[in-house]
Structure formats: structure tokens, C-alpha cells
C-alpha positions as CSV (number, residue, x, y, z in Angstrom):
1,M,-23.5,-13.2,-11.8
2,T,-20.9,-16.1,-11.6
3,Y,-17.7,-16.0,-9.6
4,L,-15.6,-15.7,-12.8
5,E,-17.7,-12.8,-14.1
6,N,-17.5,-10.9,-10.8
7,T,-13.7,-11.4,-10.5
8,L,-13.1,-10.5,-14.2
9,G,-15.3,-7.4,-13.8
10,L,-13.4,-6.1,-10.8
11,F,-10.1,-6.6,-12.6
12,I,-11.2,-4.9,-15.8
13,E,-12.6,-1.9,-13.9
14,A,-9.4,-1.5,-12.0
15,A,-6.9,-2.1,-14.8
16,P,-6.7,1.3,-16.5
17,W,-6.4,3.1,-13.2
18,L,-3.7,0.7,-12.0
19,I,-1.7,1.3,-15.2
20,V,-1.9,5.1,-14.6
21,G,-0.8,4.6,-11.0
22,L,2.1,2.5,-12.0
23,A,3.2,5.0,-14.5
24,F,3.2,7.8,-11.9
25,A,5.1,5.5,-9.5
26,G,7.8,4.9,-12.1
27,L,8.2,8.6,-12.7
28,I,8.6,9.3,-9.0
29,K,11.2,6.6,-8.8
30,A,13.1,8.0,-11.8
31,W,13.0,11.7,-10.8
32,L,13.8,11.4,-7.1
33,P,17.5,12.4,-6.6
34,D,19.8,9.8,-5.0
35,G,20.3,10.4,-1.3
36,A,17.4,12.9,-1.1
37,L,15.5,10.9,1.6
38,S,18.5,10.8,3.9
39,R,19.0,14.6,3.7
40,W,15.3,15.4,4.1
41,L,14.6,13.0,7.1
42,G,17.7,13.6,9.2
43,G,17.4,15.0,12.7
44,K,15.1,14.5,15.6
45,G,11.8,16.0,16.8
46,V,8.3,16.3,15.3
47,W,9.3,18.0,12.0
48,P,11.2,14.9,10.6
49,V,8.2,12.7,11.6
50,L,5.9,14.9,9.6
51,K,8.2,15.1,6.7
52,A,8.7,11.3,6.7
53,A,4.9,10.8,6.5
54,V,4.4,13.3,3.7
55,I,7.4,12.2,1.7
56,G,6.8,8.5,2.2
57,A,3.1,8.5,1.1
58,P,3.6,8.8,-2.7
59,L,6.8,6.7,-2.9
60,P,6.4,3.4,-5.0
61,L,7.6,1.0,-2.3
62,C,5.6,-2.1,-1.1
63,S,5.4,-3.1,2.6
64,C,8.3,-5.5,1.9
65,G,10.5,-3.2,-0.1
66,V,10.1,-0.3,2.3
67,L,12.0,-2.3,5.1
68,P,15.6,-1.9,3.6
69,A,14.9,1.7,2.7
70,A,13.7,2.6,6.2
71,I,16.5,0.7,7.9
72,G,18.9,2.4,5.7
73,L,17.5,5.8,6.7
74,K,17.7,4.8,10.4
75,R,21.4,3.9,10.0
76,E,22.1,7.1,8.2
77,G,20.9,9.2,11.1
78,A,17.1,9.3,11.0
79,S,15.3,9.1,14.3
80,N,13.1,6.3,15.5
81,G,10.1,8.6,15.0
82,A,11.0,9.5,11.4
83,T,11.8,5.9,10.6
84,A,8.5,4.6,11.9
85,S,6.6,7.3,10.2
86,F,8.2,6.4,6.9
87,L,7.6,2.7,7.5
88,V,3.9,3.3,7.9
89,A,3.1,6.0,5.3
90,T,5.1,4.5,2.4
91,P,3.3,1.1,2.0
92,E,-0.1,2.3,3.1
93,T,-0.6,4.4,0.0
94,G,0.9,5.3,-3.4
95,P,0.0,6.4,-6.9
96,D,-1.1,2.9,-7.9
97,S,-3.2,2.2,-4.8
98,I,-4.8,5.7,-5.0
99,A,-5.7,5.1,-8.6
100,V,-7.3,1.7,-7.9
101,S,-9.1,3.2,-4.9
102,Y,-10.7,5.8,-7.2
103,A,-11.8,3.0,-9.6
104,L,-13.2,0.6,-7.0
105,L,-14.1,2.8,-4.0
106,G,-14.9,6.1,-5.5
107,P,-13.4,9.7,-5.2
108,F,-14.3,10.1,-1.5
109,M,-12.3,7.0,-0.4
110,A,-9.5,7.9,-2.8
111,V,-9.0,11.2,-1.0
112,V,-9.6,9.8,2.5
113,R,-7.1,6.9,2.1
114,P,-3.9,9.0,1.7
115,I,-4.9,11.5,4.3
116,A,-5.6,8.7,6.8
117,A,-2.3,7.1,5.9
118,V,-0.4,10.3,6.7
119,F,-2.3,10.6,9.9
120,S,-1.6,7.1,11.1
121,A,2.0,7.4,10.1
122,V,2.5,10.6,12.2
123,A,0.8,8.9,15.1
124,A,3.1,5.9,14.8
125,G,6.2,8.1,14.5
126,L,5.3,10.3,17.5
127,L,4.7,7.2,19.7
128,A,7.9,5.5,18.5
129,A,9.9,8.7,19.2
130,L,8.9,8.5,22.9
131,A,11.0,5.4,23.3
132,P,14.7,5.9,24.1
133,E,17.2,5.2,21.2
134,E,18.9,1.8,21.6
135,K,22.5,1.3,20.5
136,K,23.1,-1.6,18.2
137,A,26.4,-3.4,18.4
138,V,26.3,-4.8,14.8
139,N,24.4,-3.4,11.9
140,A,24.1,-6.3,9.5
141,P,23.1,-5.5,5.9
142,V,19.3,-5.5,5.3
143,T,18.0,-6.9,2.1
144,S,14.5,-6.7,0.7
145,C,12.1,-9.7,1.2
146,C,10.7,-9.1,-2.2
147,A,10.8,-11.9,-4.8
148,K,13.9,-10.6,-6.5
149,E,16.8,-8.6,-5.0
150,K,16.5,-5.9,-7.6
151,S,12.8,-5.3,-7.0
152,C,11.2,-2.7,-4.8
153,S,13.6,-0.3,-3.2
154,S,16.8,-2.2,-3.9
155,Q,17.0,-1.1,-7.5
156,N,18.9,2.2,-7.8
157,I,18.3,4.4,-10.8
158,T,21.5,6.2,-11.9
159,Q,20.8,9.9,-11.6
160,K,23.7,10.8,-13.9
161,K,21.6,9.8,-16.9
162,S,19.5,12.3,-18.8
163,L,15.9,13.0,-17.8
164,P,14.4,11.0,-20.8
165,A,16.7,8.1,-20.0
166,R,15.8,8.2,-16.3
167,T,12.1,8.3,-17.3
168,V,12.4,5.2,-19.5
169,I,14.3,3.4,-16.7
170,G,11.6,4.5,-14.2
171,L,8.8,3.2,-16.3
172,R,10.6,-0.1,-16.9
173,F,11.0,-0.4,-13.1
174,A,7.2,0.3,-12.5
175,F,5.9,-2.1,-15.2
176,G,8.7,-4.6,-14.6
177,D,10.1,-5.2,-11.1
178,M,7.4,-3.3,-9.2
179,L,4.5,-5.0,-11.0
180,D,6.3,-8.4,-10.7
181,D,6.5,-7.9,-6.9
182,I,2.8,-7.0,-6.5
183,A,1.3,-9.2,-9.3
184,G,0.8,-12.3,-7.1
185,W,-0.9,-10.3,-4.3
186,M,-3.0,-8.5,-6.8
187,I,-4.2,-11.8,-8.2
188,V,-5.0,-13.0,-4.7
189,G,-6.8,-9.8,-3.9
190,F,-9.1,-10.0,-7.0
191,L,-9.8,-13.7,-6.4
192,V,-10.8,-13.0,-2.8
193,A,-12.9,-10.0,-3.8
194,G,-14.7,-11.9,-6.5
195,A,-15.5,-14.7,-4.1
196,A,-16.8,-12.3,-1.5
197,V,-19.0,-10.5,-4.0
198,T,-20.4,-13.8,-5.3
199,V,-20.9,-15.6,-2.0
200,V,-22.0,-12.7,0.3
201,P,-25.0,-10.8,-1.0
202,P,-24.8,-7.0,-1.0
203,G,-25.9,-5.6,2.4
204,A,-25.5,-9.0,4.2
205,L,-23.0,-7.7,6.8
206,A,-24.6,-4.2,7.2
207,E,-25.7,-5.0,10.8
208,F,-22.3,-6.3,11.9
209,G,-19.9,-4.4,9.6
210,S,-19.5,-1.1,11.4
211,G,-18.5,0.4,14.7
212,L,-15.5,-0.2,17.0
213,P,-15.9,-4.0,17.4
214,A,-15.8,-4.6,13.7
215,M,-12.8,-2.3,13.3
216,L,-11.0,-4.3,16.1
217,V,-11.6,-7.5,14.0
218,M,-10.0,-5.7,11.0
219,L,-7.0,-5.0,13.2
220,L,-6.6,-8.6,14.2
221,V,-6.9,-9.7,10.6
222,G,-4.7,-7.0,9.1
223,V,-1.8,-6.6,11.5
224,P,-0.1,-10.0,10.9
225,L,-1.1,-10.2,7.2
226,Y,1.2,-9.2,4.3
227,V,-0.9,-7.6,1.6
228,C,0.2,-4.7,-0.6
229,A,-1.9,-1.5,-0.8
230,S,-3.1,-2.2,-4.3
231,A,-4.1,-5.8,-3.6
232,S,-6.0,-4.8,-0.5
233,T,-8.2,-2.4,-2.4
234,P,-10.5,-4.9,-4.3
235,I,-10.9,-6.9,-1.0
236,A,-12.0,-3.6,0.7
237,A,-14.4,-2.9,-2.2
238,A,-15.9,-6.4,-1.7
239,M,-16.3,-5.7,2.0
240,I,-18.2,-2.5,1.4
241,L,-20.5,-4.2,-1.2
242,A,-21.3,-6.8,1.4
243,G,-22.3,-4.2,4.0
244,V,-19.1,-3.4,5.8
245,S,-18.9,0.3,6.5
246,P,-16.2,2.3,4.6
247,G,-14.5,3.2,7.9
248,T,-14.2,-0.4,8.8
249,A,-12.8,-1.3,5.4
250,L,-10.4,1.7,5.7
251,V,-8.9,0.1,8.9
252,F,-8.0,-3.0,6.8
253,L,-6.6,-0.8,4.0
254,L,-4.3,0.9,6.5
255,V,-3.0,-1.9,8.8
256,G,-2.8,-4.6,6.1
257,P,0.0,-3.0,4.0
258,A,1.7,-1.2,7.0
259,T,2.4,-4.3,9.2
260,N,3.3,-7.9,9.0
261,F,5.2,-10.3,11.3
262,A,8.4,-10.4,9.3
263,G,8.6,-6.6,9.3
264,I,7.7,-6.3,13.0
265,M,10.6,-8.6,14.0
266,L,13.1,-6.7,11.9
267,I,11.9,-3.3,13.2
268,A,12.3,-4.6,16.8
269,K,15.9,-5.6,16.1
270,E,16.7,-2.2,14.6
271,M,14.8,0.2,16.8
272,G,14.1,-1.7,20.0
273,V,11.1,-3.4,21.5
274,K,9.7,-0.2,23.1
275,A,9.9,1.8,19.8
276,T,8.3,-1.1,18.0
277,A,5.5,-1.1,20.5
278,G,5.0,2.6,19.9
279,Y,5.0,2.0,16.2
280,L,2.3,-0.7,16.4
281,A,0.2,1.4,18.8
282,G,0.3,4.3,16.5
283,V,-0.7,2.2,13.5
284,A,-3.6,0.7,15.3
285,G,-4.7,3.8,17.0
286,G,-4.4,5.9,13.9
287,A,-6.3,3.4,11.8
288,L,-9.1,3.2,14.4
289,A,-9.4,6.9,14.7
290,A,-9.4,7.3,10.9
291,G,-12.1,4.6,10.5
292,L,-14.4,6.1,13.1
293,A,-13.9,9.6,11.6
294,T,-14.7,8.3,8.1
295,D,-17.9,6.7,9.2
296,W,-18.9,9.8,11.1
297,A,-18.3,12.0,8.1
298,I,-20.3,9.7,5.8
299,R,-23.2,9.9,8.1
300,A,-22.9,13.6,8.9
301,F,-22.6,14.8,5.3
302,G,-24.8,12.1,3.7
303,I,-22.0,10.7,1.5
304,D,-23.0,7.8,-0.7
305,V,-19.8,5.8,-1.3
306,A,-21.6,3.1,-3.4
307,A,-23.2,5.8,-5.7
308,Q,-19.8,7.4,-6.2
309,T,-18.2,4.1,-7.1
310,A,-21.0,3.4,-9.6
311,A,-20.4,6.8,-11.2
312,V,-16.7,6.1,-11.5
313,H,-17.5,2.8,-13.2
314,G,-19.3,4.5,-16.0
315,M,-16.6,7.1,-16.7
316,L,-14.5,5.0,-19.1
317,P,-15.7,3.2,-22.2
318,F,-15.7,-0.6,-22.0
319,W,-13.2,-1.0,-24.8
320,L,-10.6,1.0,-22.9
321,E,-11.2,-1.0,-19.7
322,A,-11.0,-4.3,-21.6
323,A,-7.8,-3.3,-23.5
324,S,-6.2,-2.1,-20.3
325,G,-7.2,-5.4,-18.7
326,V,-5.6,-7.4,-21.4
327,L,-2.4,-5.3,-21.3
328,L,-2.2,-5.6,-17.5
329,A,-2.8,-9.3,-17.6
330,L,0.0,-9.8,-20.2
331,L,2.4,-7.7,-18.1
332,M,1.5,-9.6,-15.0
333,A,1.8,-13.0,-16.7
334,R,5.3,-12.1,-18.0
335,K,6.8,-12.8,-14.6
336,Y,5.4,-16.3,-14.4
337,V,6.3,-17.1,-18.0
338,K,9.9,-16.2,-17.3
339,Q,9.9,-18.4,-14.2
340,L,8.4,-21.3,-16.1
341,V,10.9,-20.9,-19.0
342,G,13.8,-20.7,-16.5
343,R,12.7,-23.8,-14.7
344,F,12.8,-25.9,-17.8
345,S,15.8,-24.3,-19.5
346,P,19.0,-26.3,-19.5
347,A,21.5,-25.3,-16.8
């Protein structure tokens, strides 16, 4: 198959599941009460760290938009441990990335991914909690590094509105601002995945794509990189098709969305260097442990991830996948059309 056919095929297969995931993300955003996170994650100890991981996992925030939300929690009284746990769990997984994981990686990986995200978040939170709290003289306002100020977590949905009105606002947020923020990275993800499937034959990396050394390479690649959870999924799928073990691909799925240089620098300023070191050690250690455990489980129980993925691909009729792909492409293109129109519009 050609590069274009492979790339388009991956996009069409993922499109209906991504639409479903975005819808769930919008509903979560709409129905979550204002100030709930601050109330739930206050206090110190292990319990807030666990709560932060479980609460953060389904929230619709990217690895860029989670920064102002997490720093806000920190300044409202959350501990270093709870803040770090929230920072890791929230961007590593979400309704949209779980849905795309099911479409491209199969049900086993769709279940393993959020469990591993919570595990690595708790590990990062517990290690960050060991560092002493550092007092900050000035707390400057933190804004999102997303493309638009109102995207990601910076858009607040008024809870005084009725439930149907909040639902509409939440869906507009998911298919508007949230999709706008991840659209570029989704495109890059599918382009890279299509290239990998085209250039690297299936099974080509089987001898070198598993074990601790391969996972360490994934750490070196994923830690400084900014890639959202949904965009990392087609890249991981291409890795598995090329012979990389699912556990090794999982390491990339965890550390890619959870860390990037810009976020690390901001976290160090807010929580201190020692807490940041604990946060990074927890992310890396949790990802490696999850990757090794995943590969062990696959061998021990004879799980065929490739067969599961093939079975999922046949679940939906082609017309539904194609229609979803067209709809998603139009929604993603809307952002760039508006930018183009704005550039040539008279001031």
C-alpha cells in the first residue's frame, strides 16, 4: 500500500472512536462542578495523591492545558504529591485517547493504558511528596501554552446554567477549542504513523523492539517531546506493527504526553527542583514498570494484541468510518480556515 493509503486508513479507522471520546470529554467538562478539584485534592498524605490520579485520568486536558490547572490547585493548597499526580494522570489518558486506543491498539491496550497512567501518576506523586515544600515569594499568574487562551483548561463553563445548556457548551468546547488544540498534533501523529507503516515492514523491529534497553530509548524520546495522548496513539500503533513490543510502545504512550521541557521548567519554579526530580523519576519508573509488566502479561497469558486490533477494525461498517473521517476532517480543518480568513481579512 502507498503512504497516502496507509495514512488515510489509520485516520478513518480512528475517526469514529475519536468523535465518541471527544463527546465524553465535553460532557465531563460540562458536568464537573466549579471548584470541585480544589475541594477534592486538598490536604497532604497518600490519599490526595491517589485521588488526584483517579480524578485526573478522565479529565479532558492536554499536557499543555493541564499546567495552569495543576498550578492553580497547588496555589489553592494541594500538596506537591497531589499536584504531581494530577499533572501525570490527566494528560496521559482521557476519553478521547482511550477510544482511539481501542480503535488502533485493541481492547487489551485500551484497558492497560489508563491503569498504567494511574499507576505512574501515583508513583510520581509519592516521590514528589518526599521533597520538602518550598515557599515561593511571588506567585505570578499561569496561563495555558495552548494555541488560544480559551482552549484547554482556561475555559470555564458557567455552572449556573441548566444541565442541557451546560451539555451544549461542553460539546462545543470538545469539538471546538479542545479539538482545535489537538488537531495539529493529531495530523502529525497520523502522518508519522503512516510513514512508519509504509517504510518499516511489519515485524522489522521485532528483535530490537522489546526489553529494558528499548524502553529506555522510548524514555529518551518521549520525555522532552510534547505530544498529546490522542496523537501519540497512531504512532504507537505503527511501532507495534513494525515489531516493537506493546510494553515498549506503552512507555512512549505514558511519557510523551506527561512530560515536556516547557512543563518541566514551570513545575520546577512552582514546586522546587527536588519535587520536580521526584516527579520525573516517578514518571520514568512508573512507565518502565508498566511496560515490563505489560510485556510479561502478554507472554504469560498468550495475548495477541495484533489479532485484537484486527478484530476491532472489522466492528464498524466502512460507510460509518468514512463518514466519521469526513466529519472529523472538516472539524479539524475549521481551525485552519479561520486562521487563513483572519490573516487576509482587513484590519
